[in-house]
PAKE-571182 format. One record per atom (N, C-alpha, C): x, y, z. Coordinates in steps of 0.02 Angstrom, whole numbers, plus 50000, padded with zeros to 5 digits. Layout:
<atoms>
XYZ...
</atoms>
This chain:
<atoms>
504495088547922505225088347924505485082947878505975084547837506235079647789506655074347825506685068447794507025062847824507675061247786508115057647821508755055447791508775047847790509005045147734509075037847727509795036047716510025030647748510675027647733510565022147683510985021847632510965016747580511615012747580511565006147572512165001947573512214997947509512804998047477512894994847412512904987247414512804984247357512814977047351513434974447316513444968047306514024964747275514164967647206514794968747192515004971947130515324978747143515174981647201515464988147218516124987447256516304981247275516914980247314517534982447275518034984847311518664986747278519224986247329519814984847305520404984347348520524991047384520624990647448520754996647488520144999447522519564996347511518944999147540518984998947616518875004747646518875005347718519555006047751520095006147712520765006247741520885012547781520695018347755520825024547791520395024847855519795021847853519385021547914519745017147966520015011547944520375007047989520955010648022521305014747984521905018248009521735024148054521135027148044520985033348080520415032748131520055027248131519495026448176519565020148218519555020848283519595015048327518985010548316518415013548306517795009748294517865005348232518125008148178518215004348116518744998848125519285000548161519814995648173519534989548210519144990848261518844985348300518384981148255518024984348210517564980748165517954975848121518484978048090518884973648047519224968148088519484969948147519814964948189519334959648213518734961648233518234956848256517994952448199517944955148139517744951148081518264945848067518894947648072519444942848061519394937148111519274938948174519244933848227518624929348218518064932248200517444928448193517454923748134517784925848079517764921848017518374917448007518904918848044519494914548040519954916047983519904922047954520404924147904520504931647912521044934247882521244941147891520814945747848520314948847877519874953347840520244959447815520734961647852521124967447830521504965947766521824960247762522184958247702521704957447643521114954547657520624953447604520384960047574520274965047616520004971447593520544976347570521134976047600521634981247588522184979347539522314972847529522874970747487522614967447422522964968547366522744965447303522704957847310522134955047290522054947847295521454945747252521424939347235520874936847193520244935347233520324934047297519754931947338519224937347345519434943647342518954949047354518374948847305518484946147245517954945847195517624939047193517764934747240517434928247245516864928847294516264927047271515654928147310515704925847383516024920247395516044917647464516454922247510516884926347482517264931147522517004938347514516774939847453516554946747438516034949247487515534945047500514954947447536515124949647608515484945547644515674947447713516144953347713516594953647663517074959247659516714965847648516244965847602515884972047586515454974447644515134969747678514724971647736515164974247793515744971147802516214973447854516424980647840516634981947778516874988647760516314993847766515714992047743515154996747746514964998347818514954993247860514774994347930515314998347967515944997047950516485000847981516415008347966516235009847904516125016847883515505019747918514965015747919514335018247948514405019548022514715014948058514785015948131515225021948147515735023048106516155028948116515755035348103515345035248050514935041048034514435042448089514135037148116513635038048169513965040548233514575038348245514955040648303515075048148299515125050748237515245057848226514605061848221514035058548232513405062148235512935061348177513135057648125512695056648067512145051648086511525053348072510965049148091510485048148032510155042348032509665040847980508985039748011508465041147973507775039747994507535033047966507895030547915507705024347882508315021847844508355015347831508925012547794508675007947739509125006547692508995001647639509664999547610509684993447583510294991047552510124986947490510544987347440510434983647378510674976447387510204971747388510354964647394510774963447457511414961747449511864960647505511854966447554511814972547528511824978547570511264978847620510734974747609510184974847656510394972447725510914968247729511154965947794511454971647834511844975947801512114981847835511554986447855511054987147812510484991447827510104989147889510004982547894509654979847953510054980648016510724979548011511154980348070511134987548095511184992348049511184999448068510495001448094509974998148070509294999548095509184996348163509664992248186509624989348253509364982248255509204979248198508884972748197509334966748209509974967548199510454962248214511124965448230511554961748263512214964348279512644964648217513154968848219513624969148163513964962348152514134959048207514464952548202514004947448168513364947448185512894942848152512824944448078512814950848061512764952847990513364950347951513964951047979514574948847945514604941247940514454937947996514484930647996513964927647948513364930347948512834927647906512974928747832513264934547815513404935747744513984931447719514414929347764514934924447745514604917947723514124915547762513764909447745513334910547683513014916247679512604917847620513014917547556513614920447559514054920347500514234913347478514394909047526514564902147511513964898547480513374899347510512774896047485512604898347414512664904847401512494907447335513004905247282513634904947302514154902847255514074895447236513844891447283513794884247272513114882147244512644886747241511944884947223511864882247153512244885047106512174883247035512864881947006512974876246972513634874946942513834880646895514474882446898514714888046858514584886846784514334891846751514194891446680513464889946664513084887546714512384885846701511914891846710512164897046743511754903046754512114909246733511744914546719512044920846696511594926646714511884932646709511504938846720511714943946668511274948646652511424953746603511044960146620511344965846606511024972346617510704974646552510074976546557509704978946498509654986546504509914990046455509944997346458509485000446404509165005946424508775009746376508135006546352507785003246397507155000146377506665000546436506035001846422505535002446474505414995746508505294996046573505204990046612504644985646585504084988746568503514984946543503684981146480504084984046436504274980646374504734974646389505184975646437505634970146457505234964346485504764966046529504344960846558503944957146505503714960746455503324957646402503754952746361504364954746346504824950346309504984944146349505144944946413505334939346456504754934546468504144936946464503564932646476503524926946426503854927846369503844922646318504464918246316504904919146366505524915246367505584911646435505614905146434505664901346496506384901346523506444901946589507104901446620507464907946631507134913546619507454920046631506944924746663507164928546712506724933146749507114939546763506774944446792507104950646812507414949746881508054951746887508414951346950508394957846988508484963446953508524969946984508134975246944507704978846980507404984846953507824990646980508364992446946508834997246975508595004446971508415006646911508205013446900507915013846830507595019346812507335019846744507895018846692507785014246646508275013046593508795007946611508765004946671509254999746689508914994246730508844988546697508554982546727509064976846719509124972546769509564966746765509144960446759509324956146711508974949746703509424944046726509114938446744509484932846773509154926246754509544920846754509254914346740509744909546709509484904446675509914899546642510284902946584510904900946574511344904346526511024904646457510764899046433510474898946366509864903446362509484903946417508884908046417509064915446418509584917246455509814924246456510074926246387510424921746353510654923246285510064924146237509564919946244508964920446203508614927146216508574928946280508254935246299508644941246272509304940746274509724946246249509554947746176509524942546135509364943546064508664946446055508184943946094507494946246088507414953446111507764955246164507724962046191508034967146143508604965346113508914969846065508464970846004508154965445982507694965845925507084970145942506884969946006506294973746028506444981046043507094982946040507254990046048507704991846105507964987046144508434988746197509054991946168509314997146202509915000446176510524995946181510604992646239511154987946249510944982646298511244976746292511154971346341511854968746357512084970046418512774968646436512824962746485513204957746467513314952046512513694954446574513494951946632513824953846695514314948346716514884950546743515384945746765515224943546836514764938746842514554936146907514624928646907514624925746967514744918546972514104914346972513524917646965512904913846964512304918046947511724914946937511114918446920510754921046982511054926047014510784928547078510084931447068509684930947121509004933547122508564930347068508694923947056508264920047011507984914047050507444910947024507174904947057507684899247064508224899647025508744894447029509094894547097509004899847135509314900347201508834898947259508264896147243507784894547297508094889847349508494885047327508824880447374509294884147420509654889047394510094893047436509694896947487509114899447467508684903147513508434898747570508264892447554508034887847605508594886247655509204885247629509764883847672509944890047715509874895947685510024902147721509534903047778508904901247768508414902047821508614898247884508924892347875509154888547933509724892247968510164895447929510704899347959510434905347997509894908347970509604914148002509284912548069509174906048082508914904048148509414905648203510054906248185510584907448235510684914948250510354919148212510434926348223510054928448286510364932848325510044935648384509654941948363509034940948345508634946548319508464951548374508454957948354508314963348401507744967648373507394971048417506884975748394507214981448355506904983448300507184988748258507134995448294507684999348289507685006048317507405011048267507525009748203507235013648148507015008548095506575010248050506355005448000506865004647944506804999147907507184998347846506704996247790506924996747728506514994947671506784988447641506354983547633506564977047607506564976847531507054973547503507104972647430506514968747402506244964047442505754959347417505094962747398504864967347440504214970647427504274978147416504874981047428504974988247424504534991947474504404988747531504004991847583504394992447648504164996747692504494997847756504374991947803504904989847837504864984747888504974988147956504504987248000504554990148067504574984748122504384978548104504374972948151504904967848131505384966548173505944962148156505714955048142505124953148165504884946348155504804944448082504734949348037504664947947966505334946647932505874948647963506504949247929506804942647907506784937547948507084931147931506784928347866506134928447861505804925847801505974930047740505984936647748506134941147692506854940047666507324939147711508024938147690508114931447655507744926347677507774919847644507474920347573506934924047567506624925047501507044929247455507414933847484507774938947444508254936047393508614930647409509134928147364508834925547299508194923647298507884920947238507334925647211507274931747238506754936447218507074942647186506694946147145506954952347115507104957647168507624961447157507784967147200507404973247173506924975547211506494981047189506784987747214507354989547185507714995447210507375001947191507195002647127506855008747107506215009847148505835004547157505225004947196505365006747269505925004147296506125005747365506285013147374506655015847326506835022947329506205027247323505775025547277505145029447269504725029047333504715023247365504345022347427504635027047482505295027347487505595031647538505475039047524505515040947460505375047947442504655049647460504195045147446503485046347461503375046947536503805043647576503735043947649504095049947680504395054247638504695060347663505445060747661505785055747633506525055947629506735060947575507145065647595507405070647548508165070147540508495066547587509225065947586509415058647589509825056547540510075049747537510835049747545511085045747592511805045247603512025038047589512395037147536512655030547518513295029347557513335023747593513915022247634514235015647612514845016047587515195010147561515545011947496515935007347470516315008847409515875010147348516085014847307515725016347245515165021447254514885023547197514335028447197513755025947155513705019347147513195016447105512495018247129512365017647193511695018847219511505026247213511985030647223511855037747215511655039247143511985035847096511815036647026511105034347011510915028747040510235026247031509725031247058509855033847119509385038447150509295044647107509825047247079509775053347038509365052046975509415045946948509015044346889508275043246907508155041446969507465040346992507125047047008507495051647041507205058047060507765063047071507825067847027508365072847032508215078147084507625077747115507445082847163507685081447234508005075647245508245074047312508995075147316509255075547377509975076447388510305069647396510885068847365511265062547369511975063947391512225059947438512915060447460513205053447461513865053047454514215046647454514795046847503514835041647545515395041147593515765034747579516385035347554516805029447545517515030547571517655036747593518295038347625518165042747685518665043347729518605047847786518515055047763518855056847709518785063647682518065064847660517755059747628517055060347608516615061647669516745057947723516345058547783516365065647810516975068347815517045075147841516685080247796516715079147731516375083547683515625083247691515355077147697514635076247704514385079447769514745078247823514555081247887514535088747883515025091647849515055098947841514465101547799514325098047744513785100247700513105099647734512995094347771512355093447804512255098547860512785100447892512735105447945512545112247917512765113647855512635120047823511925120547794511575114947793510895114947763510365117147813
</atoms>
């Protein structure tokens, strides 16, 4: 029997208005946003629904995106949508763990608020950078980077798209070397720091202390961790993995291939944007991909899955 996976997006997919129709039409989603506001001490509804600069600031983005994604997921589950396994890209892993049963939604939201602050403060602005490398084989990218100090791979997204991270001067040096070696394009990313680089090890250590406050629960279904691209079935591993994650590469392509190998045939992306669905299609066109970012999307997905 084929399996279904829920996928949750990471930072960069946030957009004004995310989750608003869920808030207006679902009591479950409304409670999620209201509880997030109360727990964090600011208006989560205004942050997500009204134009503002804070939504793109890491210290606010992370909790906002997890709140919106969980509001959508809980509404979908209330209507009968179920997953056999979950995964999330970087930040999205917190929503994946909550939906898998490993932590409460409140703990996921509260912890990602702290995570965002720690990551934003980890490296002075301007000292770190990230860039997307397009149209080049992973092995060639790794070979080029092996000769440049201060830059590493941040994300293995899909074939033909790798993200690099590190010190600003090293990322610039790598950009020139990669283009010379045959990369189609190397695009600077508009981010506030060198995420998923060794420069964030301090943030990971501080985050581990925060994770001591989480009320961990036994997993109801497994999730796939970014750090190793392997299935996690025992919650005892999770705290260490999440602390490592902020300074480790996100092995997304490997995670998707792992889930496909374990029998996943249907992927449902829950949250703003369709980035993850795009990655999955580039990894394997033989699987089914759906995206839920509006109530209308949810009704459509439920209808399509029922007809299969």
